[in-house]
N, C-alpha and C positions, 0 to 999 in steps of 0.2 A: 501493499498499499506506501508505504513511505518510497518508494522508487516511484511509482504515475505518479506524484505529488510533486516526486518534483524533473521529468518529462516533461506536466504538465508546468510546467515554473517556467522550461523549460522555452517553452513555444511560443507561453503568453507574455512576456518579458520582450518578445519581437511584435509584438500587439497585431495577431490576426484577423481578419470575422471570420473566412472560413480555411477548413483546412481537410483537403480531400489528400486521401489514405485506399494505396493498392488493397488494402487485404483488412482484418479486419481489426477489430482495438479493442480491450475491458471493460468491461458497463461501466468501474468504476473511473480508467481516466475517462469513458464516456461523461460523465458524470459531472467530475471537474475540469474537462473543460466547458459542459455547459454554462458550468459557473462560473464559472470569466466568460461567458456572451460565447465565447468560439465556435462558428457551427458547423460541424459535422459530417461530412457526407462518406462513405461506405462505399468500399468493392470496385474503385475504378480500377479499369483494364489500361495495364499501360500506357496501350500505341492513344486514346483516350489524354491520360492524365501527361504525357510527351503535346498536344497536340492545345488543347488547356491548359499549358507555358511557353508555349513557343508562343501563342494568345498573348496572354497575361506577362510574362517578365519572368515567368518563375524557372529553378530552377531545379528538378526531381531532385531527395534528397534522402539517399538507403539509413538515413534515420538519424536524431537528434544533436547528435555530434556533433554530425553534420551541419549544425541549420545555423544559419547567421542572416544578416538583414539585408547583406543584398546578394541573395537568393531568393527575398522575396516577391511576389510579382503582386500586378495592379489590375486592378479593373477597378471604373468611375460604382457599376451598380448591379451587380448577386442576388437572382433570382430565380423559382421553382415555380415552374406551371405544369395542374391539370388537364391532359386533355381528351374534351368526350368520345370516343371514334363517332361522325357524325354516319356518317354511310347505311344505315339499317339492316346491315346484318349484328345480328348477336355474338357474344361470340358462346365460350363454354353455360352449361344451368342459363339463357336467355340473360348474362352482364351483357353491360354494353362497353368495351376493350377500353382504354384509358390506358394514357404515355402522357407521363411525367418530366419534364424538362425542364435542365439548368441552362439561365443563361447566364451569358462571362458582355455586360456590357458596357461600350464605352474602352476598347482597351487601350495602352499607352499607341504604339501597335499597331496598323491596321496587317496584319497578320497569317489569318481568319476569322472564320464565320462565330456565328455557332447560329 
């Protein structure tokens, strides 16, 4: 528990708003991040992390030991929207299918789009 608190403190020192990770994160670490108002996105595939890093100017770090403020990316706004399929076709069980998309807007350089 103390190690997790130290790890979250190291991350919070750089004042990120959103943290994207390739795998999962301990439930306790998730709670500590939430307490520090840091949004967490789990299970992002590596190619997608690389595209987001390119657009935001971030560098992907293998562990928090390599974290410096020069490696943080930037975008003006980040939001998540859920879209419901409107084509009249229902998915399994008659439910409409949904897509949840993340938007990274107004990145410093126009190197891609979401």
